N, C-alpha and C positions, 0 to 999 in steps of 0.2 A: 542246867537244871537249877531252877530257883527254889530256895527253901521257902516254907510257908510264911515265915516272918518277913522275908524279902518281898514276897508278893503283896503282903499287906502294906508294906512301906511304899511300894510302887503305886498301889491303888490310891493311897492317900495323896499322891502327887499328880495323878492323871489329869486333874483339872487345869494344870499349869503347862501350857504348850511349850514354853521355853525349857522347863525341866525335862519334858519328854524328849526334846531335841538334844539337850546338852548332858544328860545324866549318864549316857552309855548303857542304860539298863534295858532299853527297848529295841533299838535299831542296830543292825549289824551290816557291815559293808565289806568289800574286798579291798585289801591294801595293795600297794604296788607289786607285792610278791604273790598276789592272789590268795592271800590267807584271809580267813574270816576273822574280823576284828570288830569290837564295839565301835559305833560311830560316836566319837567325841570331837566336837568342833575345835579347830585351831583358833588362835586369837583373831585372825582376820575374818573367819566365818562368824565368830561371836560378835565382832564389831558390826557386821552386816545385820545379824539377828537383832541386835540392840538398837539399831538405827534404821529399821525398815520404814520405807515410805510406800505409798500405793503404786508408784511407778519408780523402778530402780534400774539404773544403768551402770554396769560394772565394766570398767576398762582394767585389764589385769595382765600380770605376767603368767607364764605357764605354770601348771602343776600346783595351783593354790586350792583346788578341789571345791570351787564354788558351785559348779554344776551338781556335784554330789549333794552338797548341803541343800541346795534349792529343791532338788527332787525328793530328798527325805522330808523336807518341810511340807511339800505338796502332798506326799503320801500320808504324812501325819494328819493334815487337815482333812483329807478325804476319809481317813479312818474314824476320826473322832467327831466329825460334824456331818449332818445329813445334807443331801442334795447339793454337794459341792462338785463342780466340774473343773478338772485340772488338765492342762494340755502342755506337752513338751514338744517343741519344734527343733529339729536338728538339721545339720547341713546335708547329710546324706541319709538315705533310707537305711543303709547298713549301720550307720551310727545311731539312728533312732532305735533300731532293734537292739543294739548293744547297750544303749542306755536303759532300755526297758528290762532286758534280761539280767544285766550285771548290777544294776542299782535299784530300780523300783521293785521288780519281781523278787530279786534276791532278798531285799530288805523285808518285804512282806512275808516271804516263806520262812524267814528266820526270826520272826516275832515269837514271843512266848505263846505256847499252845493255848493258854486260857484266853488270850486276846483274840487269836484266830478263831476260836470257837464262838466268841461273842460277835466278831465281825467277819462273817463268812463271805465267800465270793458267789455272786450270781452270774457273773460273766468273766471268763478268763481266756484271753486269746494272745496272739503273739505281739499285740500292741495295745491291749486294753485290760484294765482291771476295773470291775464294777462290784461294789460291796452291797451288803444287804441293807444298808442305810440309804441306798440309791445315790451314793457319791461314787465318782469314777475318776480314773486318771488314764490319759491316752498319750501316745507318742506318734509323730508323723513328720513330714517335711513341710507341711503347710496346713492352713486351717481357714475355713470360712463357713460358719454355720450358726449354732445356737450361742447363748450367752455363757461366758466363762467367769469363774471366780479367780482362778490362778492360771497364769500363762508364763512359761519359761521359754525364751528363744536363745538357743545355744549357738555360739560362734556366728552371731549375726553379721559381723564385719565380713566374714568369708562368704556368707550367703549373698550379701549385697554385691560383692566383687564378682562372683562367678554366676549368680543367677539373679540379675536385676529385676526380671519380670516376677520371679517368685518373691523377692524382697518387697516389691510393690504390693503384691497380693497379701503378704504377711502384715505389712503396715496398714493397709486399708481394710483387710479382713480380720486377721487374728487379733491385733491390738485393739481394734474397734469393737471386738466382741466381748471384751472384758468390761464388766460393769464399773461405774465410776468409783465406787468405794471398795474395789477389790484390787488384786495385785498383779503387776507385770514385772518380770525380771528379764532384762536383756544383758547378757554377759558375753564378752568376746575379747580376743586379742585384736589388734588393729590391722587394717589393710592400708588404705591410702586416703587422701583428702578428697573423697568423693562419696556419693551415695548417702543413704539414709542414716546408717550407723554413725558416720562422721558428723553429719548435721545434728543428730540427736546428742552426740557427745559434746560438741561445741556449745550448744544451747544449754545443756545441763551444767557444763563448767561455768558458763556465765552466771547462771542462777546461784551456783555455789559461791562464786567470788563475791557476789553482791549481797549474800546472806539473806536472800529473799525467803519469806515464809511460803513454802510451796503449797500450791493447791493440788487437789487429787489427780489432776491430769498432767502435771509437770513432772519431769523425770529428776530424780535425785542422783547426783553423780558420786560414784565410788571409784577410787583409783588405788591399786595395790601394786607397788613397785617391787622388783626383785630384791633390792637391798634391805627391805623390811623383813625378809625371811631369814631366820637364824640358820637354816640348813644350807643356805647358799654361800658357803665358805670352803676353802681348800687349805688344809694345814700341811703344807709342803715347803719345808725350809730350803730345799734345793732348787725350787722354782724361782727364776729371776723375773722380776717385773720389768717389762719393756718400757721404752720411752713413750711409745704410742699409748700404753695404758696409763702412764703417769700423766700425760697431757690430757687424756680424756677425763680423768678424775680431778685434775686441776680445774677444768672447765665446769664440772659438776659442782665443785666447791665454790668457785667464784660466781657463777651465774645462777645457781639453783640452791646454794647453801646445803648441798648434800655431801656429807662427810662419811667415807667408808674406811674400814680398817684394812690392814695389809692382806688378810685372808680373804676378804670380800673381793679385793682387787685381783687377787690370783684366780679366784673362781671366775670372775668376769673375763679375764684374759684367756683362760682355757676355753670357756664357752664361745667367746668371740672368734677364736681361731677356728672352731668347728662350724659355727653358724654364719660367720662373716657378717654381712649387712643385715641378715635376718635376725641377728641378735637384738636389734632395736625394736623389732616387732614382737618377738617372743619374750623378751625380758627388758622392757623399757624402764628407764630410771626416773622419768617424769612424763606426764601425759603427752606433751607435744612430740617427744621423741618417738612415741609408739607409732606415729603416722609418717615418720621419715624412714621409710623402709625400702629395701630392694625386693621386689616381688616378681614371682615367676611369670606373671602375665603381662608385665610392663616391658616394653621394648628397650627403654633407655634409662630406667630408674637407677641402675647400678652406676652408670656413667655420670648421671646428674648428681648422685651422692658424692662422687669424687670431685665434682666441680666445687661443692661446698667444703668438703674436708681439706682440699688443697687451696682454698681461699681464692678461687678463680671467679667467684661471683663477688665483685668488689666495685670500686669506682673505675669506670672505663670511659673517659671523656672523648668527645669528638675532637679529632686532630685535623686541623686545616692543611697540614703538610702531607696528609695521606689521602688517596682517592677514597670516596665513599660509594658503596654499592648497596643495592637493595635486591631482595629476592621475594617474589610474590607467589602466593597461592590464590588463584582467581576464584571468584564466586561462580556458582552454577547458573543455570538458566531459570531458576525459580526464586520467588521472593522469600527472604528470610535466610538465605544461605550466606555463610560467613566468608570473609576474605582476610588474609593475614599478610603482613609485610615485616621482614627482618631488615634492619639497617646494620651494615658491618663494614669494617676496614681491615686491611691486612698489613701487618708489619712482619716481614720474614715468615716465621712459623707461628706467629701470634694471630689468631683470628678473633678480632675484637668486635663483639656484638654490642653496639652502643644504644640501640633503640628497637622498639617493636610497636606495631600498630595492628589492631583488628577492629572490624566493624561489619555491619550487615548491609549488603547491597548499596555500596557506594558506586557511583558512576566514575568513569575515568576522569572526567572534568572535575568532579567533586574531590577526588583524591588529589588531583593536581593543585587545586586552589585551597583546599581546607586541610590537607595533610602535608604534602611535600613542600609547598611554598612556606607554610607556617613554621616549619622546623628550621628553616634557614641553613640547610645543609647544601653543600655543593656536590651535585650528583655526577658521578663518573659514568655509571651504566646501570640499567635496570634489567634484571634477569627474570624471565617469565617461563612458565611451564610450557610443555609442547603444544597444549591446546590453545595457546594464545594466537595461533595463526588460523583458527577457525573463524569463518565469516559469520557475522550476525545476519539473521533472517530479515531484520528491519532495514538496516542501512548498508548491508553487504560489506561492512568494515570489520577488520580484525581488531582485537584489543591491542595487539602489538602496533598496528598502524595508527591507532588513535593516540597512543603515547608518542609515537614518532612525529605525528602532526604537532604535538606540543613541544617539540625540539628535545626530546630525551633520546639518548642512545639506548637502544633496546637489543637484547640478545635472547633469543628463544632457545631454551635448552632441549636437548634430545631426550626422547623417552627412554627410560632405563627400567630394568627389572626390579621388582619390589625387594627381592633378597639382596641385590647389589646396592640398592639405596641404603638399607639397614646396615650392611657391612661398611659402606663408605662413611656413614655417620658415626658408627662406633669407633672406626679407625681414627677419625679426626677429632673426636670429642676432647681428647687430651690437649689439643692446641687451642681450645676455645676459651675466651674470657667474656664474661657477661656483666654489663653494668647493673649493679644491685638495685638502683632506684627504678630502672625502666624495664629490666629483663628478668627479674625474679618471678614475676607473675607468669610469663610464658614458660619458664622452666617448670613451675608447678603444674602447668597444663600439660607439658610434655610428659611428665611422669604418668599421666593418666592415659597416654596413648597405649592401648592395650591390644592383646591378642583376643581373638574370638573364641568363646568356649563351645566345645562340641559335646552336647548332651549325650549323644549316642555312644561315643567312645570314651567319655569322661577324660578329656584332655584339652589342652590349649592348642588351637590351630595357628599356623603361621599367618593366616589371614587376619587382618586388623578389624577391630570393631569400629563401626561408624558412630563415634561419639563426639563430644565437644572438642577433643584434642586433635581431631583429624587434620583440620586446616593448619593449625600451628605446626604440627609435625610435617605436613607436606611442604610448607614454606621453609622449614628448617632443612629438610632434604635438599630443596633447590638451592639454598644458601651454600651448603657444603659442596654440592655439585658445581655451583658457580665458582667457589673458591678453588676447587680442583682444576677447573679449566683456566682460571686466571693464573694460577701458579705454573701451569704447563706453558702458557704463552710467555710469561715473564721469566722463565727459568734461566734464559741466557742474558737477561737484562741486569744492569747493576742495581744494587739495593738502593732504595729511596731512604734518605736520611730522615729520621724522626726522633724527637726527644724520647728518652726512656721513661717509663712509668713504673719502674721496679720498686721505687719507694712507696708507691700506692699499695701494691699487693702486701 
C-alpha cells in the first residue's frame, strides 16, 4: 500500500522509462523461492538497459534473469505507449505459458491499483494481454503476421538445434516483422557451431571487435560470463582445488586474461563435477567456450571434446615407414551429393588421421588425378562402403572395379547395423590422433552429426538427421571399421618399426 506522498513522487517520474524499470516502485516479480519481490535490475541487466540497440543479441550464462528484464521492459512499453505490439517467442508452448503467467501477467496484476484503473484490460487470455490504449503483449512458439515494435526470442540457440524449420520461420517471419527503428532481443545459452543463432553471434562479435557504428538492422553483441557474477562463489575452506581446476584457470589467465579468486574456482569445480561438459554451455567463461559443448543430440561431441582436452588434435605427420589407408563415403546418384575421404595410418594402438578430403560429385578418375596423386602418399589400400559393388546403369561398372582398374588395392566393407557402428566409433575414439592443420575442420563437422528430433514424443531419436555432417560421419565409421579389420588381420604379425612422435604431443 503506497502512501499518498509516495504516489505523487512516482507520478513525477512516470515520464522516465528507465526510472520505471529500475526504481522497484512499480513492478513485482517472483524470486527463486517464489516470493513476491520488487523488480530491481542487477548490474548486468542495467548494463543492457543503458546500452540498448535496436537489434540486441545476448549470449549468457544461466540464471542472469535477462528474460525477466526484457519482458518487464516490453510490458512497461505496452502500458505507457499506445498501439505498441510486443511478442515473446519461447522454445516450448509450456514455457511460453509459464513466461506469461509467472512474469508478464504476474507483474501486471501486482501493479499499483491506481495504474491498473488507468490502464485497464480489453483482452485477457492465457497468452495475450491487450490494454485500453490498444497496446498488447503476446507469447507463443513462433510468429508471422503484422508489424511488431518489440520482439523477444528466448533460448534461440535451443530452438535452432531442436526445431530448425521453426527457427527458419522465426528468422524470416518474426524478426522481419519488427519495424526498422524498433527492438529485437535474442537471448540464449549456446548449443553448437551451426544454425542461425551461431551465425548471428559470430557476425555480432565481428562488429563489436571492429568498433563499427551499428546501423538499425545490425545486431549488438552482449556476453555475460559466470565469473562476472558475485554470487558464483563457494566459501568452503575444506574443499580442495584439484589439478584439473588449476590447469583450467591457468589457461583462462594465460590465453584470455581472466583471473578468478579461490572461491570462484571452488564454485566452478563443484558445478563442473555436476554438469560435466555441459558446464561450458551453461556457464561459459568466454564466448568461444560457450559453443564447445557436449550436447545430448550429438553422437560424438563428448568424445571429440576429449580429443582436444587430451591434446590428440596436434601435429600428425605422414610417416613413409607406415602403410597409409583411406576410407571413403561415396556420393549418391544425384548431382550435388558430397563424398568424403579420411587418410589414416596405424601404429600399434595409435590411429593417426593425417588428412581429409571432401567435395561434390567428383568422378573416380578426377579423385585419382586431382586428389590421390596430388597428395604424394603411398597408398596401401582403399576401403569402400558396401554399396561400392553396385553396378552403374551407364557403363555397368562398380566404383570398386573402377579404382581397381587404376591399380589400387580395394576392400569393400561389410554392411553393419547403425548401433554397432556408433558403439565401435565410441570405443575406439580414445586411440585416435588427428592432424590439427588438416583434420580440425572435419572434427567440427562431426560434432554436428546429430540425432533426429521427434516432435510427437518430445525426444531425440536414435535415427540420425540428414545434414551436412552425414557424409563425414559415414566415412569416419568406415575408417574405424577398416582399422578394426586391419588389426584383426595383423594381430599375429610383428610390429612395424616407426619413429615415435611423443615429443610432438
